[in-house]
N, C-alpha and C positions, 0 to 999 in steps of 0.2 A: 559273778556267778560262781556257785560252788557245784562240785561234781561228786557223784557216788557211783560205785560199781553196780552194774545191772546184772547181778547174779553171775551165772556161769557163761553168759555171753562174753564176758570180759570187757564189755564196753564201759567206758567212763562217761556217764550221761549227766546232763545238767539237772540239778534238783528241781528247778522249775522248767519243765519242757513245754511242748505245745500239742494240744489236741485240736483236730481240725474238722470236727463235726459241723460247725457253723462258720468256717473260715471265709467262705465266699459271701457272707452277709448274714443277716438274722434268719432264724428258722422260718421256712416257708417262703422266703424271698428268692428271686432269680439269682443264679450264681454270678458273682461279679469278680472276674479274673483280676482286674486291677486292684481291687480291695484285697483279694486273697493274697496276691503276691506282696502287697505292702505289709500285710500282717506277718507273713512268713519271713520276709526280709528284716522286719523290725525285731523279730525273735532272734534270728541268726546274728544280727548286728549286736545284740545284747548278750551273746554267749550261749544261747540255746543251741544244743547240738543233737537233740533227739526230737523227732516230729512223728506223731501218730496220726494215721489216716485210715481209710477203709474203702473198699471198692463200692460200697453203697452210699457213701457220702456224696450227695449231689450227683448221683448216678455216674460216679467215676471222675467227675470234674475236680474234686478235691485231690485225688491222686495225681492228676495231670499238673495241677497248680503247684503241689508240693515238689514234684520231680523237677519241674521247670525252674522254680525259685532256687532250689538247692543247687542245681547245675550252674545257674547263672551266678550264684554267690561264690562258687569255687571253694566253699568252706567244707570242712570234714564233718558232715552231719549224717547221723544215722536215721534212716527212714524205716518206720514200722507201718505195716498195713494189715488189713484183716480180710478174711473171706468167709463165706458161708451164708450170710444173711440174704443173698440173692435167691436162695432156694425158696420156692413158693409152691405149695404150702411149706412153711418152715418146720419140717418134721424130720425125725432121724432117718427115715427111709430115703429122703432126698439126698442125704450125704453119702456120696460114693467117692472112691479114690479118683475116678475119671472126671467127675464134675469138679472136684476141688482142684485137681491138677489144671483143668481148663481155667479156673478162676485165677490161679497163681500166674499162669502164662499171660492172661489178659492184664493183670496188674503190672507185670513186668513191662508190657508195652506202654501202658498209661504213664507209669512213673518214668519210663525211659532209661531203664537200667538192665543189665544182664543178670543181676543178682540182688535179691531183696535181703536187707539186713535182718529183718525180723518179720515173719509172717505169723499171724495169729488167727486161730479159729474164733469166729465172731459170735460169742454167746450161743453156741449150739444147744439143741435140746439135750437134756440130761443123759438120755440113752446113748448119745454119741460118745460119751466118755468111757463107755463100756465096749467100744469097738476097736480093738487093736489095729485092724487093717487101715483105719483112717489115719492113725498116728504113724503107722508104718509107711504110708505113702509120702509123708513129708520127709522121712529119712531118705527115701529114694530121690526126692527133689534136692535134698542137701547134697547127696552124692553126685548128682548131675550138675551141681554148681549154680542152681537156680535160686536157692535160699541159703542163708547162713545159719539161721536159727528159727525154731518153732516156739510159739507161745500160745496161750489161750486167753481169751477175754471171757469172764464168767459172770453169771448173775448171783450164784449161791456159793457160800463157803464150802458146802459139800462137794460141789463140782470142782472147785479148786483143789480140794484134798484128793479127789480121784485123779485129776489131770496130772498131778506131779508124781503119780506112780509110774508114768511113762518117762524113761530116762532122757528122751530127746526133747522133752518140754523144758525150756530154759527160763520162761517168764510167765507170770500170771498178771493179767490186768483186772483190777477189781475195784468196786466202789468202797471207799473208806473215807469217812469224814466225821465231824463232831456228831452228826445225826446217824451215822452208820458205823458202829464200833465192834460188832461181832467178829469181823475178820481178824482183829488183833487178838481177841480172846481165844479163837478156835483154830486159826490157820497160820499166822505169821511165824510162830515158832517152828512149825513143820517146814515152812518155806526156807527159813534160815538154815535148818539142818541139811537141806538138799541144795543149798546155794541157788535158790530160785530168785530171779529178779522180780521185784514187786512194782508194778506200774499202777499208780492210783488215778482213777478217773472219777468224774463227778465230785470233785473236791469241795465245791461250794453248794452242793445239793441243788443243782440247776439254778443257781443264783440266789436261793433263799439265804444262804450264809454270806451273801454280799451285804445284807442289811439294807438293801435299796428297795425292797418290795413292801407293799402295804395292802390293806384290805381293798383299796380302790385300784390297784394295779391291774391292767388289762393286757392280755397276751393275744397276739394275732392268731386267727383260726389255723394257720399253718404251723404254729409253734406247738411242740409236744406238750408244753406246760399248759396249753389250752385243751388239747384233745386227748391226752393220754393219762390224766390223773388217776383214772380207775383201771389203767392197763388195757384199754380197748384195742391198742394196736401193737404194743410190745410190753415187756415186763414193766409194771408200774414202778418198780424200784429204780428205774432210770430217770423218773420224773420226780423231782424234789426228794430223791432217795427213798421214795415210798411214803414219806411223811405227809399226812393230810395238811393241806395248805394253811388253814387257820391255826392248827396246832404248831406248825412250824413258825408262823409269825409270832406266836406267843413266846416260844422258846427263844427266838432271835431277840425279842425285846428284853428278855432276861440277860442274854449274853451281852448285849450292848451296855447294860448297866455296869458291867464288870471292868470296862475299859474307858479311858478318856475319850471324849467326843471326837478328838482329832485322829484317833486310831481307827483306820478302816477295818471293819469287821472281816472283810475278805482276807486281809493280812493275818489277822488272828487265826482264821480257819486254816489257811495254808500252813502257817507255822505250827499249828497244833498237829497237823499230819506229819510234818518233818521232825517233830520230837520223837517219832517212832523210828528207831534205828534200822529196822528191817526194810523200811521203805527205800526204794531206789530213786524214784522220781514221781512227780505229779504232772499230769497233763491237763491243766485247765484250758478251756477254750477261750477264744477271743473273737469278737466281731469287729474290732478296730485295732489299729496300732497302739492307741492309747490304753486299751485293755491289756495288751501284751506288756507294756511298760509298767502298768499298775501291778500286774501279777509278779513281775520280777522285782519290783520295789519292795515286795513283801519280805525279801531276804534281809532288809535292814532292821527288821523287827528286833527289839531288845530282849525278848524272852518273857517267860511267864513267872510270876511269883507262885509259890506253893499254894497260896490262898486262891489265886485265880484258877490254877489247875483243878483244885478241889471244887470250886464253884462251877466250872464248866462241866465237870463230871456230874455234879448234882442236877444240873439242867437236863443232861441226858437221862440220868436215872429216873428222874421224876416226870419229865414231860415227853420224852421220846421213846425210851426203851420199851415201855409197855405196849406201844403201838407197832413197833417194827422189829425188835431185836430177834425174835425167833423166825422171822419170815425169810431172811436171806443169809 
């Protein structure tokens, strides 16, 4: 495993870390504690020292599983969680210092700790970024010893730019991958200037960039790749990075042609992200210990030729950029 600095948190975190949206099983399935803990332990045993969860993942069960597995491992693992998505309806008015404080205290109980390493606002409505009292409340929580750092998880580049105006924001979690390149163009340089840690989520575009899907692939009704392609329940950019499924498949077919058949496209996609020096870590999900191992094995990738870099960029420019670039 290799490690990078997570901005002004000062944490040294594993390049390939772990996201736990579906850690207790596949999307829409009943949470499986045994499976969740086996996935988390596999990650820790292979050098992962940063795990991202959220209070809404499996109604808090993900936080419990992460906290328990980390405690039992005895390893020095940083836990990041998120709050705010419980607010219903999910509008700016629902965000109050009192409500968010309550969420943090609930997360502390579920994780089983006195202090959270990194708490992140969980893709709040854009208006929230213009409310200093929200960010000020987390400074109070830090002074009380309940959190070490504040970060934000964002949908749009513009939200990320606004968030880092607050001095106590230390990290930004954002979607960035071969199919979502605008963050590098518009935001990463600003983040580097302010020493902001960049946590990259949805690195495989909800699995599209694994190269394992096809026209006949079927997703379970409880899987967001089935029900949220048009953004019916949350931002459609979280599902396939907002790329229409058929267009994504065509682009993936072109990408596969650039590499030997024995090279997993997922490894290509993860290493493409790690080429960007401003990136601190990637948090791919996993629904089995084998997926954890596969993600980590991506680090043995031997690099890209200049021709391959240009060809990947051509796929984006021609097939993807016109569809998504200005949306996020």
